[in-house]
Each structure stands twice: as C-alpha cells, then as structure tokens.
C-alpha atoms as one frame of an Amber mdcrd trajectory, in Angstrom:
protein
   0.154  -0.299  -0.222   1.436   3.155  -0.932   1.938   6.073   2.104  -0.438
   9.151   1.661   1.603  12.756   3.191  -1.775  14.941   5.029  -0.595  17.491
   2.919  -4.126  19.382   2.873  -4.217  18.777   6.550  -0.774  20.511   6.855
  -3.054  23.510   4.609  -3.017  25.900   7.574   0.836  25.642   8.454   1.758
  26.370   5.337  -0.997  29.254   4.919   1.239  31.075   7.707   5.058  29.862
   6.747   4.049  31.038   3.270   2.678  34.769   4.969   6.576  34.365   7.663
   8.261  33.745   3.518   7.046  36.584   1.903   6.366  39.660   4.746   9.563
  38.831   6.220  11.643  38.796   2.571   9.690  42.069   1.930  10.638  44.070
   4.092  14.381  42.763   4.753  14.394  43.312   1.587  12.999  46.375   0.418
  12.856  48.317   3.175  16.698  47.610   4.786  18.546  46.355   2.542  16.305
  48.362  -0.844  15.349  46.519  -4.049  18.667  47.420  -6.975  17.567  47.752
 -10.634  19.908  47.322 -13.222  20.848  49.650 -16.041  17.961  47.727 -17.840
  15.871  49.546 -15.320  17.637  52.677 -14.415  19.692  53.816 -17.690  23.309
  53.660 -17.169  26.582  51.899 -18.377  27.931  49.014 -18.363  31.047  48.364
 -19.350  33.029  44.997 -19.401  36.930  45.212 -18.879  39.549  42.451 -18.559
  42.756  43.921 -16.688  45.898  42.054 -17.440  48.128  43.637 -14.479  47.902
  41.320 -11.392  47.050  42.701  -8.153  43.787  44.474  -9.331  40.738  44.856
  -6.823  37.534  46.091  -6.784  38.829  48.618  -3.695  40.811  50.132  -6.658
  38.965  50.488  -9.431  36.039  52.175  -7.391  39.400  54.512  -6.140  40.122
  54.969  -9.486  37.307  56.481 -10.727  35.867  58.277  -7.663  37.231  61.888
  -9.123  35.683  61.242 -12.450  32.773  59.029 -12.840  29.935  59.733  -9.925
  28.458  57.004  -8.535  30.736  54.047 -10.133  29.714  50.385  -9.029  32.582
  48.010  -9.865  31.964  44.033  -9.808  34.476  41.174 -10.278  33.853  37.809
 -12.147  34.365  35.392 -10.825  37.086  35.972  -9.034  39.217  36.323 -12.637
  40.659  39.570 -14.177  37.558  40.273 -15.796  35.361  43.562 -13.943  31.323
  44.860 -14.623  31.696  48.781 -14.329  28.352  50.151 -13.771  28.122  53.620
 -13.445  23.545  54.827 -13.176  23.058  58.092 -15.955  21.054  61.060 -14.275
  21.391  63.946 -17.108  24.462  63.066 -18.395  24.846  62.422 -21.644  26.027
  58.180 -21.580  29.088  58.731 -24.773  30.469  60.887 -22.436  31.209  58.895
 -18.913  32.128  56.023 -21.628  34.751  58.794 -22.894  35.877  59.232 -19.069
  35.681  56.040 -18.312  37.928  54.902 -21.123  40.517  58.175 -20.348  41.594
  56.389 -17.227  41.658  52.975 -17.752  44.286  53.951 -20.591  46.424  56.266
 -18.035  45.780  54.111 -15.064  46.566  51.285 -16.872  48.898  52.257 -20.616
  47.709  49.244 -22.385  46.778  46.335 -19.869  43.365  47.425 -20.368  41.449
  46.229 -22.703  37.482  46.514 -22.948  35.321  43.793 -24.036  31.598  45.415
 -23.155  29.950  48.390 -23.668  25.827  48.998 -22.974  24.505  52.722 -22.929
  20.941  53.025 -22.109  19.080  56.620 -21.485  17.320  56.384 -18.140  13.313
  57.437 -20.324  14.448  54.355 -22.132  15.096  52.245 -18.499  11.571  53.923
 -17.347   9.748  52.134 -20.296  12.083  48.816 -20.067  10.626  48.426 -16.275
   7.105  49.754 -17.030   7.016  46.953 -19.682   8.185  44.534 -17.772   5.651
  44.965 -15.770   2.932  44.694 -17.744   4.746  41.478 -19.164   4.192  39.977
 -15.222   0.653  41.042 -15.154  -0.497  40.127 -18.941   0.849  36.840 -18.164
  -1.473  35.997 -14.794  -4.224  37.140 -16.822  -3.970  35.023 -19.150  -3.347
  32.229 -16.899  -6.590  33.068 -15.217  -8.550  32.938 -18.348  -7.526  29.688
 -19.687  -7.608  28.104 -15.949 -11.162  29.554 -15.967 -12.019  28.143 -19.395
 -10.852  24.747 -18.433 -11.599  23.525 -15.065 -13.622  26.067 -12.671 -13.367
  30.004 -12.363 -12.342  29.249  -8.514  -9.716  26.881  -9.725  -8.235  29.861
 -11.516  -8.600  31.938  -8.349  -6.540  29.362  -7.062  -4.158  28.856  -9.670
  -3.670  33.234  -9.842  -3.294  33.345  -5.730  -0.711  30.659  -5.571   1.628
  32.250  -8.815   1.411  35.615  -7.221   2.705  33.972  -3.883   5.445  32.020
  -5.996   6.464  35.345  -7.521   6.857  37.653  -4.083   8.038  35.397  -2.716
  11.088  34.815  -5.492  12.088  38.334  -5.704  11.242  38.430  -1.701  14.800
  36.283  -1.909  15.818  37.623  -5.007  16.401  41.261  -2.580  17.765  39.336
   0.514  20.243  37.969  -2.000  21.880  41.985  -2.310  20.579  40.482  -6.482
  19.784  43.557  -9.041  16.197  43.502 -10.995  16.831  43.369 -14.703  15.061
  41.964 -18.080  16.787  38.527 -17.399  15.190  38.828 -13.976  11.729  40.133
 -15.238  12.052  36.856 -18.253  13.503  34.068 -15.424  10.038  35.238 -13.286
   8.017  34.757 -16.145   9.813  31.175 -17.177   8.876  30.526 -13.135   5.125
  31.429 -13.201   5.203  28.693 -16.274   7.033  26.112 -14.610   4.823  26.196
 -11.833   1.347  26.784 -13.863   2.114  23.484 -15.195   2.885  21.704 -12.131
  -0.659  23.222 -10.578  -2.342  22.226 -13.370  -1.176  18.259 -13.324  -3.046
  18.493  -9.938  -5.614  19.781 -10.856  -6.216  17.907 -13.479  -6.511  14.783
 -11.423  -8.573  16.096  -9.074 -11.228  17.085 -11.879 -10.996  13.268 -12.478
 -11.517  12.145  -9.501 -14.748  14.545  -8.788 -16.131  12.654 -11.527 -16.359
   9.118  -9.425 -15.537   9.984  -6.183 -17.220  13.484  -5.195 -20.411  11.996
  -3.505 -18.962   9.402  -1.654 -15.348  10.546   0.197 -14.995  14.121   2.017
 -13.907  16.170  -0.790 -10.629  17.976   1.384  -9.748  13.594   1.526 -10.362
  13.664  -2.679  -7.835  16.475  -3.214  -5.043  15.379  -1.236  -5.390  11.897
  -2.858  -5.164  13.833  -6.330  -1.872  15.356  -4.510  -0.233  12.514  -3.723
  -1.060  10.640  -7.153   0.707  13.707  -8.780   3.264  13.520  -6.383   6.613
  11.269  -8.076   5.613  12.865 -10.886   6.115  16.447  -9.332   9.000  15.632
  -7.302  11.124  13.680 -10.131  10.198  16.264 -12.459  10.843  19.163 -10.180
  14.457  17.597  -8.451  15.417  16.779 -12.723  15.100  20.644 -13.879  16.617
  21.380 -10.316  19.447  19.990 -10.965  19.801  21.447 -14.381  19.499  24.740
 -13.283  22.073  24.596 -10.579  24.658  23.637 -13.256  23.671  26.335 -14.927
  23.955  28.780 -11.851  27.109  27.044 -10.240  29.126  26.498 -14.190  27.055
  29.229 -16.160  29.184  32.359 -15.428  28.023  36.161 -14.161  26.252  36.815
 -17.405  23.496  34.560 -15.979  23.862  34.811 -12.716  21.039  35.949 -11.365
  18.574  34.280 -14.204  19.794  30.934 -12.647  19.491  32.034  -9.522  15.371
  33.506  -9.472  14.512  30.353 -11.577  16.462  27.892  -8.924  14.896  29.512
  -6.156  11.407  29.627  -8.317  10.975  25.847  -8.723  11.457  25.293  -5.278
   8.433  28.020  -4.817   6.391  27.158  -7.545   7.080  23.045  -6.473   6.132
  23.838  -2.678   2.688  26.107  -3.951   1.678  23.371  -5.997   1.364  20.953
  -3.495   0.548  22.899  -0.271  -0.924  26.746  -1.775  -2.800  26.143  -4.178
  -5.390  22.713  -3.883  -5.693  23.873  -0.060  -7.133  27.046  -1.576  -9.566
  25.143  -3.219 -11.006  23.008  -0.311 -11.347  26.229   1.636 -13.191  27.299
  -0.663 -15.170  24.161  -1.071 -15.473  24.483   2.806 -16.912  28.389   2.595
 -19.340  27.487  -0.302 -20.750  24.345   1.359 -21.544  26.857   4.628 -22.826
  29.153   2.730 -25.350  26.623   1.303
C-alpha cells in the first residue's frame, strides 16, 4: 500500500509559513536592504573590461573612478581579471561617461586594460523597459487566469493565480534579500517560473477533476484533493528534481552574466513546487468548505 501524506491537513501551517516568508523577505529586502535595479531599468552605462595587471581589485578600481565618475559600482567576474563597471546616468550623456572611463583606464594601465563590452541605456528607455517588464508579468497572470477558468472552474483559476502571485512575491523577496539587481533577464526568469509553476498546478488540478467525477459523492472533498496530490506527487518530485539539477549546474557553472537568471529559476522552482502542493489545492478546499457553509 502506498504511503499518503496529509498535505491538506497541514495547509494552515503552510499558509502561515508563506505569509512569514513573503512578509519577512519583502520587509528586509525592500525596506532594510533596499531593492537594486540594473541599468536595464534605471538607465546607465555597463562596461566589461579585462585587466592584465596583477593585484587589481574592485576597491582599487572604485578609487580610480571616484574623482571622474559619480556613483560607479565595480563587480569582479568570478575572481578573474575581468570586471563589470556600472554607472547610472542621470541627466548626463552616456557617451561622456564612457569616454571618461576609457581615459582613466588608458592613463592608469597603459594598454593593459581591454574593454570587452559597452552597453548604454538612457533613463527614458530604462523607465519604459521597467514598465513593460511589469506589464508582461501582469498580462501573463491574466492569460493564465482566463485559460484556467475556461478549462476548469473560476475558483480553480483563482486558486492558480493566488499561487502564482505567491510564487512571484516569494521569489522576488528572496532575490532582494540576496542583494541582487533586477534586470530584463530577471523578468524573463520570473515569467519562466510562472510557466513552470502553473504547469505543475494544472497537473494536480487535472487529477482533482478526474477524481471528482468518480469520488465526489462517496468521499469528503478534502480527502479527495489530498489523494489527488499524492497520486501526482511522484511526477511532481521527479520533474522538479531533474529541472532543479539542470538549473543548479547553470547557476554554478554558467558564469556571472546569467547568474541572476539562474538564481531566480533555482528559487522559483522550489517555491513553485511547494505552492503547487500546499497552496493552490488548499485554497480550493477552503473555498468549497466556505461555499458549502453558505448553502
């Protein structure tokens, strides 16, 4: 006989855990540390440079640009001799900032500094990209709601959307706690997490719908939903673990350019799997219990 886990019976503990996770991560990330935005959203200049001279650190580069360039941040790429130089542009010509950085590198390192990449985004374009990124997330949630309402019932769609909002808030909260920067690849990763999570949720909902046709009159709804989760559990765990392994390799060995993207996927897969089991289906149970009391 297969062992069954009482997921639905633990749903109130799951609600409390989710509330603490989201509230705590957002409070610390948004108000204590403060959210960070890349030049995709704020506008600015990004320069990737390779320096062949020994003993160069991020602190030394910051000191070098301190006098000529304001608000410069320097990041080392995986302890190599390559650095990412970011400068927000507020009311300045991005080309002037690039010229100033080129001049400082040439004077200080005398040909030992090679600029590999230069990206420039104006503040107006950055604001537009930020707004479009947020709207992309909202449109994705609306589209999923319409699809789930058409395929199942409106309450199933509402449960799926609440679970997806839960995943998005939890993932972005932990992302801010980690002190990482929001950028267009991060938005793409969040959209990927939403798609992955709804796929898991739809599999569980499909099994609930099938069991409702057979057992709804002979079995309590809470037990029916719990059985449905257990019946799809092996599929959920196997899919999540294999995907998680691939994303973990991407996070560890993919390099600094896609590290934030991989981090969001890593956190989102864990949170999305958790919400598919504990949140999405539990909301359906509580709604049916409420509707039954009303009748």
